[in-house]
Each structure stands twice: as C-alpha cells, then as structure tokens.
N, C-alpha and C positions, 0 to 999 in steps of 0.2 A: 751688704751684710745679710746673712740668712736669718730670717725671723722664726723659722720652724726648727725645732730640735731634731726632727727627723732628717733634715738636710744638712745639719751642722757637722763639722769635722774637728776633733781636737787632737792634740799631739799623741796621747796614749793610743787612741784609735788608729792613727796613722802608723805608729810604730808597730803595733800588733798586726795591723793590716798588711804591712810590708812583709812580715814573717809569714802570714797566712798566704799572701800571694806567692811568696817564694816557694812554699811547699805544696801549694795546691796545683794539682793537675786535673784537668777537666774530666769529670766522670769517675774520680777515685772512689767517692762514696758509693756511687752507683755500681761500680765493679765489685765492691766488697759486699754490699747489701742488695745486689741487683734483683733478688727474688722478692724483695719487700717493697711494695709500692710506696709506702711512707718514706723509706730511705731513699728511693729513687727521686721523689719529689724534693726531699731534703737536700740531696746532692745538687739539684738544679738551683735551689735557693742559695746554697753555699757558694756556688759559682757566681751568682749574681752579687752576693755579699762581697766577694773578692773584687769584682768589677767596681763596686761602689767605693771600696777602700782605695783602689788604684786611682779612681777618678778624684777622690779626695786628696791623695798625694799630689796628683798633677795640678789640681786647682790651687793647692797650698804653695806649690813650688813654682809653677808656671803661670798661674793666674787664670786658667781656663779649663773647661772640660773638653775632651777630645773623643774621636771615634776609636774603633778597635785597633786599626793599623797604627795610630799614633801611640796608643797605650803600649803596644808591643815594641815600637821603636824606642820608647822611653824606658824599656826593660821593666815595666811595672807589672806585666802579665806574661805568661808563657803562651804556648799554643792554646787557642780557644776551641771549644767544640764547634763543629760545623753548624749546629743549630743556634749558636749565639749571635745576636745582633746587637751592635753598639753604635749609636748615632749621636751626633751633637749638632747644636745650632751653629750657624755661622757666627764666628766670634767666640764660640765656646761658652755661652752663658748658661746653657742647659744641656742635659744629655738624657738619653733613654737607652735601657738595655733590656733584652728579653732573650729567653732560651726555652727549649723544649725538654721536659723531663722524659725519661724512658717510659713513663706511664702514658705519654701522649699529651699531658697537660702543658700549657704554656704559662710561664711566669715572667713578670716584668718588674723593673724598678725604674725610677727616674730621679733626677736631681730635686724634683718637687716632692717625691714620696719614695724614700729609700727602703721601705718595707716590701719584701717580695709579695706579690699578689698575682692572681691569674689575669692574663691578658698578653698582648703583644705590642711591640712598637710599630707605629704606622710607617716607619721608614723615611719619613720626611725630615730634611735637615732644617726646615723652617719651624716645624712644630712636632718635635719628637716625643710626644706624650704617648701613653698607652692607648691601644685601640682594642676594645673588647671584641672577641670573635665568637660570641654566643647568641647572635641575633636570631638564629634559626630555631632556637629552643622555644617550645610552645608555652613554657611556664616561666614567669619571672619570679625569682626567689631572692630573699634578703636574709642575711645572717642576723640572728637575734642573740642577745647577750644576757640571759638570766644567769645567775651565779651557779653554774653547773659544770665548770671546767673540770675535766678529768672524770666525769661521771657519765653513766650510761642512760640514755633516753630509752627506757624499755617499753614505753607505751605512749601513743598519741591518738586522739580522736577529736572530732569536731561536730558542731551542730550542722543542720541541713545547709545553711548558708555560709558556714565557716566562721561566723562572728564569734561564737563561743568555742574555746578549745580547752582541753585538759591533757596533761601529760604527767608521767611519773618518771622519776630519776632514781636509779639504783642507789641505795644507801643514803637517799636524800628525802625528798618530799613530793607531795602532790603540787603541781603547778597549774594555774588556771589563767586564761586570758579571755577578755571580753571585747577585744578589738582585733580579731582575726590574727592573733599571734604577735602583734607589734609590741605589746608589753605583757609581762607575766607576774603573777603573784605567787609566792611560795607559801604553802600552808605548813608551817613548821611545828604544828602542835601534835603531830601524830607519832606514835611509837615506831611506825614503819620507816620513819626518817632516820632511825638509828642504824648503825652499821650491822647489827645482828639480824636484821629483818630485810627481806627482799620483796620489792613490789612485783606484781604479776602483770596486770593489764588494766586498761581503762575503757570506758564506753560512755557515750553521750546520747541523749534523746534528740529528736529532730529540732525541737525548739531551744535546746541547750539548757533547759531548766533542771533536768535530771542528769546527774553525773555519777558514775560508779567507778570504783577502783578495788582491785583484789590484791592479795599478797600470797606468798608461799606458805604463810602460817595460818591460812584460812580466815584471815581478817577480811571483812567487807566494809567498804566506806561508801557512804551515799550522801549526795547533796541534792536538795530539791529547790534551790534558789540560785541556779546558775553558778554554783561553785563558791558562793560566798561563805556558807557555813557547811560543816560536814558532821555526819553521824557515823559512829563506829559500832560494828557488831562482829561477833565471831560465829562462823557457821558450825553446826554440829557435825563436822566431818572428821575422819581420822586425821591425826596431826600430820601424817606423812603425805596427805593428799596434795596440798599446795596448789592453789588456783592460779595458773599461769596465763590463762586466756579468759576473756569475757566479751560478751556481745549483748546488744539489746535491740528491741524493736523501736520503731519511730516514736511511739508514745512513751517509751521507757517502762512499760508494764511488764513485758516479757524479758527476762534476763537469763542467760545461760552461762555457766561457769565451767571451765574444763581445765585439765592439767596434762602434763607430759612426763610425770615423774614415776609412773607405775611400771610394773614388770608383767602385768597381765595375770591370768589365772586367779582372779579373785583378789588381787592385791589392791591397796587403796588407790593405785594409779588408774584403775578402770572407771573411776567415778566421774560423773558430771552432776552439777546441781542446777535445778531449774526453779525459777520463781515466776509466777504469773501475776503478781500484785506489786511490782516495783521493789521487791526485796524485803517485804514484810514477812513472808513465809517461803520455805524452800522444801523441795523434795529431791531425793537422790535418783539419778538415772545411772544404772550400772549394767554394763555388758562385761561380765567377769572374764570372758575369754579374750578380751582385747586389752591393748595397752592404754596408757593415758591419752587424753585428748590434747594434742599439740595445738590445735586451732579450733575455734568454734565460730559459728555465725548464726545470726537471727535475721530473717527477712523483715522488711519494714512493717509488714502486716502481722508479724509475730507467729505466722503459721508454719513456715519452713525453717527448721532448725538443723544444724549440722555439727558434728564433732569429728575431727580427723586426727589420725596418727598412723604413720608407716603404711600407707596404702589402704587402710580401712577407714571408711567414712560412714558414720551413723547418720541417717537422715530421717527426720520426722516431717511429714507434710500436714499434720493436724495439730500443730501447736504443742507437740510433746506428748500427746496421748499414747502414741505407739511409735516404734522405731524400726528401721530396716538397715541392715549392714550392706553397703555397696563397696565392692572392691575397685579401687582405682589402679588399674594395671600400669606398671612402670613408675609409679610414684614411690618416693622413698620416705620423705619426712616433710611436713609442712606446718608452719605456724600461721600462715596467711590464708584465710578462707573467707570469701565474701559472696553474697547473693543479691539479686535484684529485688525490687519492691515486693513482688509476689512470690519470689523464690524460684521462678522458672529457670533462671540462669544462675549457675554457681561456678565460681572460678576459684581454684586453689593454686597457690604458688609453692612448688616443691623446692626444698633446699638442696636436694641432691646430696652428694657426699659432704661431710662436715669436718673431715680431718685433713688439714692442709699438708700433712706429711705424706699423704698417699694420693696417687692420681685418680681419685674418685670422680665419677661423672657429675657434671653440673645438673641442676634441676631444671624443670620446665614448668610452664603453665598447663593446667588441665582444666578444660571447660566442659560443663554439662548444660544442655538447654532443655532437659526434661527432668529437672529436680533431682538429679543424681543417678538416674537410671543408666545412663551411658555417658562415656567421656571421650574427649579427643585432646591430643596434645596441640598446643598453640603457643604463639608468642616466643620471645627470646629465651635462650638458655642462660642460666646463672645460678649462683648460690643464694637463692631468694630467701631472705629472712622475714620479710613482711610484705603484705599486699593490702591495698585499699583501693576502692573504686566508687564512682558516683552511683546513684540509685538506679540509673538505667545502664550501667556498665559501659558508658561511652568514654569516660575518663578513668584511666587506671594508672596507678603508681606502684612500682616495685622497689623494695629496698634490699640490696644484697649485703651479705656480711663482708664482702670484699669487692669493691668496684664502684660503679656509678648508679645513682638513682635513675631509674628508667621509666618513662611515661609514654602512654598512648592517649591521644585525644580523639581517636576515630574508631572506638570500640575494638581496639586490638589489631586493626589492619596494618598500622605502621607503629614503630617504636623509636623513641629518641632518648639517648643518654644525656642526662643533665651534667655535662662536663664542667659547667660553670661552678658547680658545687664541689668538684674535685672527686677523685677516687678515694674512698674511705671505707671504714667498717660501719655500715649503717645498721641500725637496730629497729627503727620504727618509722612508719610513714602513714599519713592519712590524707584522704581526699574528701572534701565535703560532698554531701549527697547531691547537691546541685552542680557539682563539678567545677565550681569557680575558685576554690581555695585549696591549697596544698600545704603540707608541712612534713618535715623529715628530720630525724635526729640520729646522731651517731653514738657509738659506745665510748666516746671520749668527751661528751658534753656539748658538742656542736649542735646548734638548732637552726633550721632554716624554715621560713614560712613565705608564702607568696600566692600569686593569683595566675589564673589562666590569661594568656595574652589574647587580645581581641583583634 
C-alpha cells in the first residue's frame, strides 16, 4: 500500500489519464508553443504526467510497474519521444521516467515522487531513481518558499558575508533574511506593498545593519537594525522621477539613487540623488542632456560612483563632487552595474534588445579597469537583466530576462549556466561581497539562495 499521496492512484485519475494518454502525442505542446521556453518545459512535464497515469493503470490492472516497451505493448501509450527513458525494477515494484525538454532541461518522475522535477533516471533496473546531472555547477542553490508566488522579485542584495539579505517583490513587501536566505520575514506595514505602488531596488551595507529600499513614487525606506524595523521618507524629487536603482558604500553612508523613466533634455528622468550621510540628507545630480539612470553603482569606499543608461555612463571618482560622461560604445541598455572596492574595475551588463517580437541583438558584458575611461567587451552574450559580483570581481552572477542564471568564479575567464535552476525570466541576482553566497529571483515569485561549492 502506498503511504504517500504523491504516489497514489485513484479511479478518477486513471480514467482521466487514459483519455490524456489516448490524445497525447509526444511534443504536441512543444510544437504549438515551441518558441516559448516555459511551454516547452511544460510539454515535457505533461509527457511525464501521461507516463505516470499509464503506470498507474498498469499497476492497478496488472499489479506492477513496467518499462516503456511494456507500456506500449499494453496500448497505454503511443510512440514516445526519443529523449524519453522509462525503467522499472525487477518485479515492477518501482519505476522511473525522464525526458528532455526542447529547452535542454531534463525532467524526471518516479513511483516514489510523481511530481516532475529536474534530473534524469540513472538507467539502472535495480535502483531507477532520479540522478541529478548538475554536479559540475560551481554554486549549490536551494529553492526558498516565501509567500511570493506569481510576484516579481525586482531587487535583491546581501551583506558582505551573505548572512543578511533583503529583497523586494512587486506589489508586495520588503522581505528580509538573517540566515543567508533560508528563512524570510515579510514587512507588510508599508504602503508600497499595495498594488498601486512599485518597488524600485534595494541595497545593504557590508555588515548588514543598514538596509535601503526605493520605489517608483520617490519613497525611501531605511533600516539601521538589520531590517528589523524600517523608517519611511519621501524624497523631494519630481513625482515622475521614480527611483528604480539604488547602491550604497560598504559603510552605508554613501547612497546613490537613479531611474530609467526619463526622456532626457531636462526631463525628470535625468536625475540621480546622492546622500553622503546614510539617507539623512540628499542632493540632486542632474545631467539634463541624458536619459534616466538605468543602473547605478557605488564602490565600497564610496568614492567611485556610476549612473548608466543607453550607452552613457556618468562617473565620479571623488565621491560625487564632480562627474564625467563616458560613452560605452556598443552598449544598449543596462540595469546591472557593479564596481570593485576602490572602483578601479567596473562591469556593466547590457540587456541588448528587449522586444521579443524582433530579432534584436543580445547584450554583452562591458568591463573597464581604469574607472570608466575605456571599455572592452567580455563574457557571454544574453539579455542580461541584472548583474552582481563579489568585492574583488572574482565571483560574478548574471540574471537574464529569458534563459539561465550564469555565473563565473574565476573573474570572468569561464562561465557556467545554472541549469539546475531552469530556464526562466529572471529579474534579480546578488552575490555577497566575499563571494560565498548567491541569490536569484524570477518575475513569477521563485527565489533561490545558495553558496559557493568548495
């Protein structure tokens, strides 16, 4: 008798499943929605679900689980995809099935766990359980489950060692963690948690004591006790400004706010706001001939500041006292900009084209080793939505708005796609300053945190 509801079969499920199996042909969903990675993965999961129902029918009528050939012989399935593997133990006490989606991801189910998940069957008829195929990935990530399903993780940041984390979820709340992302607390007391207000970005000081969050409505939220309590203020900026990006120095004293909502020529979108006292007072930084700042960065020492949009990068190397405009040739649009401790090295991640209906070029990484004076293209191509890196730029993580989170643990010499997390629409990523801790969030509420493998 099965003790887990996940492995149980009842008559309605069997009857519905027979109909599903009868009409399911491998890859139907993928052929209809083949251009959509989500639908391609869904098609693979649906094929596995059909196998599970067929196995249930065979178990209920014949008393055992069987392999793919026996399922076809019993007329419980039609032709299976070449990528599909179905194996059973001797005697048919257990089974495992796995298949590959057109996105390249492998999914598996078994008699012990009938929920499709990433992995493959090991092919053994003695122990046909799933065998994970992601051992080469340099980062070990775990799915977290704060109540954010269907919502967008628009910002993530962490303390130097990754112990303290802060995130913001669109039309929800500020979320904080004091155990490297294992558990999260939702701060539900803020007006930005309502659906009519959008969160912008978050930033954390090195020791995690100071946390900051911004909104599109010029709201600024500050915590000075590791995120336990929060203070709210409204910046004296034009209502249209909307602060979509924020960065801070290691001590939390220097804060830079930027946006990407302006149209240039003196519009509100040309503004950045700078604080040198932890958010007590602010002054405006305005380059009226430029667009809004899609991404901003502050070096750990608070001396090198950047604000980027559409190929134009404003750079200050004296803590914001003066600014220079540096043109990053070939760059289109970037939200992700980071710099090393002293600001010598600056990396920005370009989104490239952002309209999926046109064959627009993918973005790339651009790196400067002279505080923005000159730039070189580097790293993988992709539609990069966010970038984060360790203080010495040896550990780097990239979040694409469609694809796999991609990381480097050797200063950008080589790159690895974290296929264990799956292809998704990623919106935010963070790497702790010491390079030990990672976190990434999607636009549908999924959140993963993890550590560098040793």
